[in-house]
C-alpha positions, -999 to 999 in steps of 0.1 A, spaced: -209 583 220 -200 620 222 -209 648 199 -218 684 201 -241 706 181 -212 724 166 -198 691 152 -231 679 136 -259 693 117 -295 683 127 -294 651 105 -262 640 122 -277 646 156 -308 626 146 -286 597 134 -267 597 168 -300 597 187 -314 569 166 -282 548 170 -282 554 208 -319 544 210 -312 512 190 -285 503 215 -303 509 248 -340 510 242 -363 480 237 -384 479 205 -415 491 223 -399 524 232 -383 530 198 -415 540 182 -421 566 209 -385 578 206 -391 584 169 -417 610 179 -390 631 195 -373 657 174 -347 682 185 -353 676 222 -391 683 220 -422 662 214 -439 664 181 -477 664 180 -481 659 218 -492 681 246 -470 690 276 -482 660 297 -467 632 276 -462 599 294 -441 570 284 -405 567 274 -404 599 254 -415 620 283 -390 603 306 -361 608 282 -369 644 273 -380 658 306 -360 652 338 -379 657 371 -362 664 404 -360 638 431 -378 661 455 -406 686 457 -407 717 479 -438 737 487 -444 764 513 -478 767 530 -482 793 557 -454 787 582 -445 752 569 -422 739 542 -434 706 528 -407 683 514 -414 652 493 -385 630 485 -389 610 453 -363 583 444 -326 582 449 -306 612 462 -273 615 444 -246 641 452 -259 663 424 -295 659 436 -284 667 472 -265 698 462 -295 710 442 -318 702 471 -296 722 495 -298 753 473 -336 749 465 -344 742 502 -328 774 514 -344 794 486 -379 780 495 -374 785 532 -363 821 527 -399 833 530 -402 816 564 -371 832 580 -375 857 607 -401 837 626 -404 801 639 -414 776 612 -420 739 605 -411 713 580 -429 682 568 -405 656 553 -425 630 533 -401 600 530 -426 575 516 -412 576 480 -375 580 489 -352 552 479 -319 540 493 -292 566 486 -254 566 489 -240 577 522 -220 605 505 -252 626 504 -255 626 542 -232 655 548 -252 678 524 -284 668 542 -269 674 576 -258 709 564 -294 716 555 -307 705 589 -281 725 607 -289 756 586 -326 751 593 -321 749 631 -300 780 630 -327 798 610 -358 792 631 -369 756 624 -389 745 655 -410 716 644 -403 686 621 -429 661 610 -415 631 593 -439 609 572 -422 576 577 -413 553 548 -426 517 549 -390 503 547 -371 506 581 -338 508 562 -350 541 547 -360 555 581 -325 545 594 -310 563 564 -331 594 571 -319 594 608 -282 591 596 -287 618 570 -301 642 596 -279 633 626 -269 667 639 -273 684 673 -310 691 677 -319 722 698 -339 714 729 -368 735 717 -373 716 684 -401 691 682 -397 661 659 -426 637 653 -426 605 632 -461 600 616 -477 577 591 -496 602 569 -500 638 559 -532 642 579 -515 634 612 -486 658 603 -511 685 594 -530 680 628 -497 684 647 -489 716 628 -523 730 633 -521 724 670 -487 741 671 -500 771 651 -479 766 619 -510 758 598 -543 775 604 -566 764 576 -586 733 585 -590 720 550 -555 727 537 -541 701 513 -504 694 514 -497 689 477 -510 710 449 -508 692 416 
């Protein structure tokens, strides 16, 4: 079903939305969809959960956060070609504040899901760029599934400089301790993710 705003008035768009919802959504979600109007939620705050929030607000399959001399990366879900291209751009933008000195990255793979091999070249490009721009320590928080760890290794399989340290750890605390020992983090009570 294709339409554009220029082809329809608001009533026409609402009819298309309702028809689409009736085709693909179970009854329990239809009531929530009815709360949506013109791409925004009616009578709800910004933190709406449930089907409406999922339909109306798309979240990225990754999070990036810089703390001191460390870039924290959390992978969430499947990485598609579009996601990988966005990640490549966003990663470089986030890392820009770290350039000019040695820096570290923590890659939290615990929420990553199996992704198509076509994304590997984009991830390899990010890793190569990082090594060329001062990345000296990598802390990988391992996923529970060994297949995902294998995918990570394939997606980051580039020539690693001899002075780069890469550790595989089970949790954020261990990664943080490694980074504190290496001087990339200095605050003792630093939390990795700010929500």
